[in-house]
GUPA-341755 format. One record per residue (C-alpha): residue in one letter; x, y, z. Coordinates in steps of 0.25 Angstrom, whole numbers, always signed. Layout:
N
   type      px      py      pz
      A       X       Y       Z
...
END
This chain:
532
   type      px      py      pz
      M    +488    +416    +458
      E    +478    +426    +453
      D    +485    +441    +453
      H    +478    +452    +447
      T    +490    +461    +449
      R    +497    +453    +439
      F    +489    +459    +428
      A    +491    +474    +433
      G    +495    +483    +423
      L    +492    +474    +411
      S    +483    +479    +399
      V    +476    +469    +389
      C    +487    +473    +379
      D    +497    +469    +389
      L    +492    +455    +389
      L    +493    +453    +374
      D    +506    +460    +373
      R    +513    +451    +384
      F    +509    +437    +378
      A    +511    +442    +363
      L    +525    +445    +366
      Q    +527    +432    +375
      Q    +520    +423    +367
      P    +516    +429    +353
      D    +513    +416    +346
      R    +505    +409    +357
      P    +491    +408    +352
      L    +481    +420    +359
      L    +469    +418    +351
      S    +462    +406    +345
      C    +450    +408    +336
      L    +444    +400    +325
      E    +455    +396    +316
      D    +464    +409    +320
      T    +475    +410    +331
      L    +481    +422    +335
      S    +493    +422    +344
      Y    +497    +433    +355
      G    +506    +439    +346
      R    +498    +440    +334
      T    +486    +445    +342
      Q    +494    +456    +347
      L    +499    +459    +332
      Q    +485    +460    +328
      A    +481    +468    +340
      R    +492    +478    +338
      A    +488    +479    +323
      L    +475    +482    +325
      A    +478    +492    +337
      A    +488    +499    +326
      A    +476    +500    +316
      L    +466    +506    +327
      H    +477    +515    +331
      N    +478    +520    +317
      L    +463    +522    +317
      G    +465    +531    +330
      I    +460    +521    +340
      G    +469    +520    +352
      A    +469    +521    +368
      G    +455    +523    +374
      D    +448    +520    +362
      R    +437    +509    +362
      I    +437    +498    +352
      A    +424    +490    +351
      I    +426    +474    +348
      D    +414    +469    +342
      L    +418    +455    +339
      P    +416    +440    +344
      N    +428    +433    +350
      G    +439    +432    +340
      P    +453    +437    +337
      E    +449    +450    +331
      F    +442    +453    +345
      V    +455    +450    +353
      V    +464    +458    +343
      S    +454    +470    +344
      A    +455    +468    +359
      V    +470    +468    +361
      A    +472    +480    +350
      A    +462    +488    +358
      A    +471    +486    +370
      N    +484    +489    +362
      L    +478    +503    +359
      G    +473    +505    +374
      A    +459    +505    +368
      A    +447    +498    +375
      I    +439    +487    +369
      V    +424    +487    +368
      P    +419    +472    +366
      L    +406    +471    +360
      N    +397    +458    +357
      P    +396    +457    +341
      A    +381    +453    +344
      Y    +377    +467    +350
      S    +366    +474    +343
      A    +369    +488    +336
      H    +362    +495    +348
      E    +371    +487    +357
      L    +384    +491    +349
      Q    +381    +505    +348
      F    +379    +507    +363
      M    +392    +500    +366
      L    +401    +507    +356
      R    +395    +520    +359
      N    +397    +518    +374
      S    +411    +513    +373
      E    +414    +523    +362
      A    +422    +513    +353
      S    +430    +520    +342
      V    +431    +506    +335
      V    +423    +493    +334
      I    +430    +480    +329
      A    +418    +471    +324
      A    +414    +459    +316
      E    +409    +463    +303
      E    +398    +452    +305
      Y    +393    +446    +316
      E    +382    +436    +317
      G    +376    +440    +304
      H    +377    +454    +308
      D    +384    +465    +299
      K    +393    +472    +310
      L    +400    +481    +301
      E    +387    +486    +296
      L    +382    +489    +311
      F    +395    +496    +315
      E    +395    +504    +303
      R    +380    +509    +307
      L    +385    +511    +322
      Q    +396    +519    +318
      F    +386    +530    +315
      N    +381    +531    +328
      L    +394    +529    +336
      P    +404    +542    +334
      D    +415    +534    +342
      L    +416    +522    +333
      Q    +426    +525    +324
      Y    +430    +512    +317
      V    +424    +498    +315
      V    +433    +487    +313
      T    +427    +474    +307
      V    +431    +460    +308
      G    +427    +450    +297
      E    +430    +443    +284
      E    +422    +453    +275
      D    +428    +462    +264
      L    +420    +474    +268
      W    +422    +488    +264
      Y    +428    +497    +276
      D    +429    +512    +278
      D    +437    +520    +286
      R    +430    +517    +298
      I    +428    +502    +296
      F    +441    +492    +296
      Q    +442    +478    +295
      F    +449    +471    +307
      E    +460    +463    +299
      D    +462    +475    +290
      L    +464    +484    +303
      V    +473    +475    +309
      S    +482    +474    +295
      S    +483    +488    +295
      G    +489    +489    +309
      E    +499    +478    +307
      G    +513    +484    +310
      K    +508    +498    +315
      S    +510    +503    +329
      Y    +501    +512    +338
      P    +504    +517    +351
      P    +504    +507    +362
      A    +493    +509    +372
      R    +496    +514    +386
      V    +486    +506    +394
      D    +482    +508    +408
      P    +477    +495    +412
      E    +470    +500    +425
      E    +462    +512    +419
      D    +461    +509    +402
      V    +449    +501    +398
      Y    +452    +490    +390
      A    +437    +485    +387
      I    +424    +490    +388
      L    +413    +479    +389
      Y    +397    +480    +388
      T    +391    +474    +400
      A    +381    +463    +393
      G    +369    +472    +397
      T    +361    +461    +404
      T    +354    +471    +411
      G    +355    +484    +403
      K    +364    +493    +394
      P    +378    +488    +393
      K    +388    +495    +400
      G    +402    +497    +395
      V    +412    +491    +406
      M    +427    +497    +406
      L    +437    +486    +409
      T    +453    +490    +409
      H    +465    +483    +405
      A    +467    +479    +420
      N    +453    +475    +423
      L    +454    +464    +411
      V    +468    +461    +412
      R    +468    +459    +427
      T    +454    +452    +428
      N    +457    +442    +418
      G    +471    +440    +421
      V    +467    +435    +435
      T    +455    +427    +429
      A    +465    +420    +421
      E    +474    +418    +433
      A    +461    +411    +441
      L    +458    +402    +429
      G    +474    +399    +429
      L    +475    +403    +413
      T    +489    +401    +406
      K    +494    +404    +393
      E    +492    +390    +389
      D    +478    +391    +390
      K    +467    +393    +379
      V    +455    +401    +383
      L    +442    +400    +374
      I    +434    +412    +374
      A    +420    +409    +370
      V    +415    +421    +378
      P    +414    +433    +369
      M    +425    +443    +371
      F    +416    +455    +370
      N    +412    +450    +384
      I    +421    +453    +398
      F    +421    +436    +399
      G    +427    +434    +385
      L    +437    +447    +386
      G    +441    +442    +400
      A    +444    +428    +395
      L    +453    +434    +383
      I    +461    +444    +393
      S    +462    +432    +403
      A    +469    +424    +391
      L    +478    +435    +388
      T    +484    +438    +402
      V    +490    +422    +402
      G    +492    +422    +387
      A    +482    +412    +385
      T    +476    +407    +371
      V    +461    +412    +369
      V    +452    +404    +360
      L    +441    +412    +354
      M    +426    +408    +351
      E    +419    +418    +343
      K    +406    +414    +348
      F    +402    +403    +359
      D    +397    +390    +355
      A    +397    +379    +365
      G    +401    +368    +356
      A    +411    +377    +347
      A    +417    +381    +360
      L    +421    +367    +366
      E    +426    +363    +351
      L    +434    +375    +353
      V    +440    +370    +366
      V    +444    +357    +359
      E    +450    +364    +347
      T    +459    +375    +354
      K    +461    +366    +367
      A    +455    +378    +375
      T    +458    +377    +390
      V    +450    +388    +395
      L    +435    +390    +393
      Q    +425    +402    +398
      G    +412    +405    +397
      A    +398    +408    +402
      P    +390    +397    +410
      T    +381    +396    +397
      M    +393    +394    +387
      F    +398    +382    +396
      A    +384    +377    +398
      Q    +383    +376    +383
      Q    +397    +370    +381
      L    +393    +359    +392
      R    +379    +357    +384
      S    +385    +356    +370
      G    +385    +343    +362
      V    +400    +343    +362
      I    +406    +345    +375
      D    +408    +329    +378
      E    +413    +326    +364
      L    +426    +337    +365
      D    +439    +336    +372
      L    +438    +348    +381
      S    +449    +344    +390
      S    +458    +356    +386
      L    +449    +365    +395
      R    +455    +369    +408
      T    +448    +381    +414
      G    +438    +393    +411
      I    +428    +402    +417
      V    +413    +401    +417
      A    +406    +416    +419
      G    +398    +426    +415
      A    +385    +421    +422
      P    +383    +412    +434
      V    +388    +399    +434
      L    +379    +385    +439
      D    +389    +377    +447
      V    +384    +363    +439
      L    +388    +371    +427
      A    +402    +374    +432
      R    +403    +361    +436
      E    +399    +355    +423
      I    +410    +364    +415
      R    +420    +359    +424
      E    +417    +344    +422
      R    +415    +345    +408
      L    +421    +357    +402
      V    +432    +365    +409
      P    +437    +359    +421
      G    +444    +371    +427
      L    +431    +381    +425
      E    +430    +392    +434
      I    +418    +402    +437
      A    +420    +417    +437
      Y    +411    +429    +440
      G    +414    +442    +433
      L    +408    +454    +425
      T    +412    +463    +414
      E    +414    +475    +424
      T    +424    +465    +432
      S    +432    +461    +420
      P    +426    +450    +421
      T    +431    +441    +432
      V    +427    +444    +447
      S    +428    +429    +453
      I    +432    +416    +448
      T    +433    +402    +453
      R    +447    +395    +454
      R    +451    +381    +451
      N    +455    +379    +465
      D    +441    +384    +471
      P    +433    +373    +478
      A    +423    +367    +469
      E    +411    +373    +474
      K    +416    +386    +473
      R    +420    +384    +459
      N    +407    +378    +456
      Y    +398    +388    +464
      T    +405    +401    +464
      A    +412    +412    +454
      G    +424    +410    +463
      R    +433    +420    +469
      L    +437    +434    +466
      L    +449    +437    +456
      E    +461    +441    +465
      G    +459    +456    +467
      V    +444    +458    +465
      E    +434    +461    +475
      V    +420    +458    +477
      R    +411    +464    +487
      V    +396    +459    +489
      L    +386    +470    +491
      G    +373    +471    +497
      D    +361    +479    +491
      D    +366    +492    +500
      G    +380    +491    +494
      A    +386    +485    +506
      A    +396    +474    +506
      L    +390    +460    +510
      P    +398    +449    +518
      V    +401    +436    +513
      E    +392    +427    +508
      S    +382    +437    +505
      I    +375    +439    +491
      G    +375    +454    +486
      E    +380    +461    +474
      L    +395    +459    +470
      A    +405    +470    +467
      V    +417    +469    +463
      R    +431    +478    +464
      G    +445    +475    +458
      F    +454    +477    +446
      N    +443    +470    +438
      V    +432    +480    +438
      M    +428    +488    +427
      K    +433    +503    +425
      G    +418    +507    +423
      Y    +407    +506    +413
      N    +410    +514    +400
      R    +404    +529    +401
      Q    +395    +525    +412
      P    +400    +530    +425
      E    +388    +530    +432
      E    +386    +515    +429
      T    +400    +513    +434
      H    +398    +521    +446
      R    +386    +514    +450
      S    +393    +499    +448
      L    +404    +503    +458
      T    +404    +504    +474
      E    +410    +515    +480
      D    +423    +507    +482
      G    +424    +502    +468
      F    +417    +488    +469
      F    +409    +485    +455
      R    +395    +481    +458
      T    +392    +469    +449
      G    +378    +468    +451
      D    +379    +453    +453
      L    +375    +446    +466
      G    +384    +437    +473
      M    +392    +433    +486
      I    +406    +430    +490
      D    +406    +418    +499
      E    +414    +415    +512
      D    +426    +408    +503
      G    +427    +421    +493
      Y    +419    +415    +482
      L    +410    +423    +474
      H    +396    +418    +472
      I    +387    +425    +460
      V    +372    +425    +464
      G    +367    +434    +451
      R    +365    +448    +447
      K    +359    +457    +456
      Q    +350    +463    +446
      D    +344    +450    +442
      T    +339    +447    +456
      I    +325    +444    +456
      V    +315    +449    +469
      R    +304    +440    +470
      G    +295    +445    +481
      E    +304    +445    +494
      Y    +314    +435    +488
      V    +327    +438    +480
      I    +330    +429    +469
      Y    +344    +428    +463
      P    +343    +422    +448
      R    +355    +414    +447
      E    +351    +405    +458
      L    +338    +401    +450
      E    +345    +400    +437
      D    +356    +391    +443
      L    +345    +383    +447
      L    +337    +383    +434
      R    +350    +379    +426
      L    +350    +366    +433
      H    +337    +361    +426
      P    +341    +352    +416
      A    +333    +359    +405
      V    +338    +373    +408
      Q    +350    +378    +400
      E    +349    +392    +406
      A    +341    +401    +415
      A    +340    +415    +419
      V    +331    +420    +429
      V    +324    +434    +429
      G    +315    +442    +437
      V    +302    +446    +430
      A    +292    +457    +439
      D    +281    +454    +446
      E    +270    +462    +452
      V    +269    +453    +465
      L    +282    +447    +468
      G    +292    +459    +461
      E    +299    +448    +453
      L    +296    +435    +447
      I    +306    +423    +444
      C    +308    +421    +430
      A    +317    +409    +426
      C    +321    +410    +411
      V    +325    +395    +406
      M    +333    +392    +393
      P    +331    +377    +393
      V    +340    +366    +388
      E    +338    +364    +373
      G    +328    +354    +371
      A    +323    +354    +385
      I    +308    +355    +389
      V    +305    +362    +403
      T    +294    +370    +409
      G    +293    +382    +418
      D    +287    +374    +429
      E    +298    +363    +428
      I    +308    +374    +429
      K    +301    +379    +442
      E    +299    +366    +448
      F    +313    +363    +445
      C    +318    +377    +454
      R    +307    +373    +466
      G    +314    +365    +478
      Q    +328    +370    +473
      I    +326    +384    +476
      A    +317    +393    +485
      Q    +303    +394    +479
      Y    +303    +408    +478
      K    +315    +407    +468
      V    +307    +397    +459
      P    +304    +405    +446
      D    +291    +411    +444
      L    +292    +410    +429
      V    +300    +402    +419
      R    +303    +406    +406
      F    +310    +399    +395
      V    +319    +404    +385
      D    +326    +399    +372
      V    +339    +409    +374
      F    +343    +419    +386
      P    +346    +434    +382
      M    +361    +434    +382
      T    +372    +444    +384
      G    +385    +442    +376
      S    +392    +436    +387
      G    +382    +426    +390
      K    +373    +431    +401
      I    +358    +432    +401
      R    +352    +445    +398
      R    +343    +446    +411
      V    +336    +459    +408
      E    +333    +454    +393
      L    +327    +441    +400
      A    +319    +447    +410
      R    +313    +456    +399
      M    +309    +444    +390
      V    +302    +437    +402
      R    +295    +450    +405
      A    +290    +452    +391
      E    +286    +436    +390
      R    +280    +437    +403
      G    +271    +449    +398
      A    +267    +442    +386
      R    +262    +429    +392
      P    +257    +424    +406
      S    +269    +418    +414
END
């Protein structure tokens, strides 16, 4: 039985403290050739917290974590919780411009980062950035190089060693009020916003999500989703609420992820639809014994019903579909294993216990059941606000405290949530309104289409034209006319794409979502360069 009140009053550090005491030798982290127990993880986190405290870092400070999935990420995140500080998870692939904006906006005092990432010298980058960021006092590097450091730059292992056996004042955390994480929105539509999530937001939401999945301490949760976004961070906290083991993958690779399932006997697998699709199409899936997999979540983007069924048949028998956002910590709704088959395949499930959703019309008034409108959410999962952006926070909330998601959807008469798409992605072609998701779902059924995204392109006559951007399956040959013909007869004529553009790769966010604004800009630029 799901009960969010069971997690009331708990902070993130409370979760690890509880299981480090109860089962200190039980594996918490499994990554590459290293395994960290609950007890050892807490010892390292306390040592790092003591060392950071000795540098003057404490409650209320912000600690940026610019790392891929790995033990250092988790140890750093727990150390921050122990100090009462907030973490600022950052994508290691961010440019200097992006990092400078986020570090300045978050007022981070410390950044913990890899010395090198994908051929880029991160240490040199942060040394340059420090001159323009007065709040950034220290850089802590993760890596094996024996480098020279000054009094503002430290090596992670050295810092942990220096804090061993030392004490620091225990944090007095108010889970309901104190911010634990500032996560920057993926920026699919504009400048990122720093979403402030409290300990209670994260512990309650992901604790109830774990209950909905039926997670136990016997589970091994494979996290191939980056923990610098809310999906991966939420998966980690869900595991901590039940004392499960976490298997970390530094960077997603479909075949390697499946082999890791076999190697570790992982029982839980989570990811975006594109990640699961790549695994299903990998050349190794039918050669491996993946019978250890029990359940998991597919989320982060709309899920085609045929994909959900195939994942359950070939990979994760107990797969659930979830809907959520960074601003809602992340889960709003999730299917459950006892739901009717059609609901598990065609909906985003029922709301978490204790969460409310209202469907709003264009005038902001609540709409009746089975009506499509903007989804607004209220509950323990909703963020504290946007960091240093009170006007944005105010605009995002209704007068009675519902967060306006910007997503279009409806709730059916049985209480299940259906996602239609993003409100801002809606295309108005003449007198008709087109929801891109409907057309995208259809396009993905074409045997030559691996992925598709539909955007609007300005037109003097109709206002907007429908442009289908298609990434073909490797080796497939298909024309734009064939794509249009495939759509005819399956949808209304006015929904058939006016334009078809083929792409080798979509511009993506760190969480696996297509950057639609950038995609539409690319289409406009290409259309201006040559005839349609």
